[in-house]
C-alpha positions in Angstrom: 146.8 43.5 122.8 148.6 46.6 124.2 146.6 49.2 126.1 148.9 52.2 125.3 148.6 54.0 121.9 152.1 52.9 120.6 151.5 50.1 118.1 154.9 50.0 116.4 156.5 46.8 117.8 160.1 47.8 117.3 159.7 51.2 118.9 157.7 49.7 121.8 160.5 47.1 122.4 163.2 49.8 122.2 161.4 51.9 124.9 160.9 48.8 127.1 164.6 48.1 126.8 165.7 51.6 128.1 167.3 52.0 131.5 167.5 55.0 133.7 169.5 57.8 132.0 169.4 56.1 128.5 168.6 58.5 125.7 166.0 58.2 122.9 166.1 60.7 120.1 163.2 61.7 117.9 164.5 63.6 114.9 163.5 65.3 111.7 164.3 63.7 108.4 167.6 65.6 108.1 169.1 64.8 111.5 172.3 62.8 111.0 172.2 59.4 112.7 175.6 58.4 114.0 176.9 54.8 114.0 176.0 53.1 117.2 172.4 54.0 118.2 169.6 51.7 117.1 167.9 53.3 114.2 164.1 53.2 113.9 163.0 54.8 110.6 159.4 55.9 110.6 159.7 58.4 107.7 157.1 57.7 105.0 157.0 60.9 103.0 157.9 64.6 103.8 155.9 65.6 106.9 154.6 62.1 107.7 154.9 61.2 110.5 155.5 64.6 112.2 157.7 64.9 115.2 154.8 66.1 117.3 152.8 63.0 116.6 155.7 60.6 117.4 156.6 62.6 120.5 153.0 62.4 121.8 152.8 58.6 121.4 156.3 58.0 122.8 155.5 60.1 125.9 152.5 57.9 126.5 154.8 54.9 126.7 158.0 56.2 128.1 158.9 57.6 131.6 160.9 60.8 130.7 163.2 62.4 133.3 164.5 65.2 131.2 164.7 66.4 127.6 167.0 68.4 125.3 166.4 70.5 122.2 168.5 72.7 120.1 168.7 76.4 121.0 168.1 77.1 117.3 164.6 75.5 117.5 163.8 78.0 120.3 165.2 80.9 118.3 163.2 80.0 115.2 160.1 80.1 117.4 160.7 83.6 118.6 162.2 82.6 122.0 159.5 80.2 123.0 159.2 76.4 122.8 158.3 75.3 119.2 154.7 74.1 118.7 155.9 70.5 118.0 157.6 70.4 121.4 154.8 69.3 123.8 156.8 68.0 126.8 155.8 67.4 130.4 158.9 69.4 131.5 161.0 72.4 130.3 163.7 71.0 128.0 167.3 72.0 128.3 168.4 73.9 125.2 171.9 73.3 123.8 173.5 74.5 120.5 172.6 72.2 117.6 176.2 71.1 117.2 176.2 70.0 120.9 172.8 68.3 120.3 174.3 66.3 117.5 177.3 65.3 119.6 175.0 64.0 122.4 173.0 61.9 119.9 176.2 59.7 119.6 175.4 58.4 123.2 171.8 57.7 122.4 170.5 54.1 122.6 167.8 54.7 120.0 167.2 57.3 117.2 163.8 57.6 115.7 163.7 59.2 112.3 160.4 60.9 111.3 159.3 62.5 108.1 159.4 66.0 109.8 160.8 68.7 107.5 160.9 71.6 110.0 164.5 72.6 110.7 165.8 71.7 114.2 162.6 69.7 115.1 164.6 67.2 117.2 164.4 66.1 120.8 166.5 63.9 123.1 164.4 62.2 125.8 166.3 60.9 128.8 164.6 57.9 130.4 163.5 58.1 134.0 162.2 55.6 136.5 158.7 54.8 137.6 159.5 54.4 141.2 
């Protein structure tokens, strides 16, 4: 039995398969998923699961070197990080169109039930040594 909080076998395997610099995206229900990245669809109903919940559990399992969010998410939060964006580092903010372009290089895209506009984050895998 696993000791970390992540119980979803496919997501746990995807994280374990990441190498240094690989990207995992956690996205809201409306974020387009390009062909190429592995798609893990967790969406059950609007709002469930929330990006914040998925992010919290993924961060307990994944070594993250850096993160990206859309500048529009920061603008919608009055110039501060959105409440859903609890990261161990300051994320880089890029325009939403650039964010979507970068998802094309992701190894994994996780779709949540989140319905908050621009509630998306790209996590870049780090190393533990």
